[in-house]
N, C-alpha and C positions, 0 to 999 in steps of 0.2 A: 469685775466690780470695782476694783481700785481705780480704773480708768474713768468710770463715771464719777467717783468721788473727787478725783483730781479736776475734772472738767467743771464740776459743780463748784468746787472751791475757787478755781480760777475765775469763773463767772461772777461769783459773789465778791471776791476781792476787787476785781477790776471794774465792776460796773454797777454796784448797788447804789440806788438813788438815796438821797438823804431822808426822803419821806415817801410814804405810800402814794400820796396824791401826785407826786412828781412822776412816779412810775406809771400812773394812769394817764398822764398828760400827753401821751403819744409816743413813748419810747417803743412800745410793742402793742399797737392797737389790737392785734389779733388775740393777745393774751389778756387784755383788760376788759373784755366784754363780760358783763354779768357781775353778780355780787361776790365779793371776797372781803373777809373781815378777820380780825383777830380779837379775841376776848381773853381777858385775864381776870380771874376771880379768886378771892381768898376767903377762907372761913373766918367768921367773927369769933373772938375768944374773950372770955370774961376776965382772964388774968394773963400776965406775961408767960411766955414759954414758946413752944413750937407752934407755928401757924402753917397749915397746909394750904397750898395754892395750886391752881392749874391754869395753863394757857391752852387755848384752842384756836386753830386757824381753819378757815374754810375758803375754798375756791369755787369758781363757777362751774356749771355743767359743761362738760367737754374738756375741762382742765384737770390736771392731776399733779399732785405734789410728789416730787421725786427725791427731795432732800429738804431738810429744815432743821433749824435750831432756834432757841430763845436766848436772848441776851438781856439781862437785867441792867438797866441804866441808872435808875435812881430809886432810893427808898427813903422813907421818913427817918429821922434820926433815932427813933426808938426801935427800929427794925434792922436786923442784920441778915443778909442772904447767906445761906450755907454754901451756895455756889453762884457765881455770877453768870454762868452759861450752862444751859441744859442742852445737850447735844442730840443729834438725830437718833442715836441708838438708845437714848433715854425716853423716847416717845412711847407712851403707853397705848395709844391708838394711832394706827397708820393706815387709813383707808385712802384711796386715790384722791378724794376731795376733802378729807378732814384729818388733821393730825392733832394730838393732844399730848401735853407734857404735864407731869406733876412734879412739884418741887416744894421745898420748905423754907420758911424764914424763921428767925428767932426774934421774938418780941422781948426786949429787955425792960420795958416799962409799958404803962398804959398810954393810949393815945389813938389818934386816927390820922390817916393820910393816904396818899396815893403811891402805889408802886408802879414805876414806869419801865417798860421794856420794849423790845423789838423782836418780832419773829422774822427771821431771814429764811427765805424759801427759794427753791428752784421749782418753777411751775412750768409744766409742759402742756401744749395743745397740739395734738397729733405728733409730729416729729420735731417741733420747734420748742425749745426750752429757753426760758429767760429767768433771771433773778428777780425776786420781788421782796419788798419789805412791808411788813404790816405793823403799825404802832400798837402797843398793848398798854392799857392803863387799867389798874384795878384798885379799888378802895379797900383799905384794911382798917378795922376798928378793934381795938383791944381795950377792955374795961368792963365794968358792971353793966353799962348801958349798951354794949356792943351788939347783943342779940336783938335788941329792939330796933336798931337802925338798919333799914334795908340796904343791901349792896347797891351800888350804882348800876351795875350791869350783871345780870344773871345769865350764865351760859345756857344755851339751848341743849337739849338732849342730843347725844351723838348716836347715830346708827353705826355701830362698829362692824357691821356685816358678819356677825357671829351667828 
C-alpha cells in the first residue's frame, strides 16, 4: 500500500497541471473522456462561528479515483480555515467515482465571499493512472440574511454504495 501512495505522490508532485482544463487539453486523452467535476459547498450561518463545508469530486464512467486530497487556496478575510489541506484519509465517502471530504471554517465576522480550493486526484482508467486537478469554488454567506441567499452551487446527492 505504501508503494501506491509513493507513486501517487510522485505523480502529483511531478506533473500536476495548473488548471483542470489544461489536464483535459490532451495530456491524457483516454482519461479525460466524460464528465468530471468538483463541487465545494458551505452551510449558510446567521452569525459568526463554525461553518461546515464539504468538497465533492466526480469522475466519468470507467474511471476511478485511487487517491485524492483537497487544498484550500483562498478564503475571504472574515473566514479562517481550521486546516489548509484535507487528506485522503479524511474523505468521508470514497467510492470509485466519487469522493467527499468534510471540513470546517471559522467565521470571525459577518460577510460573504468565495472559498477557493483545488482537489488533487489520481484517476485511473483500466491500468493507466494519471494525476488530475479540479478547481473548487464555494460561496459562503454569514449574517442575518445568509439563509435567504441561495448558494451558487448545490452538490448533488452521492450514492455512497452502502
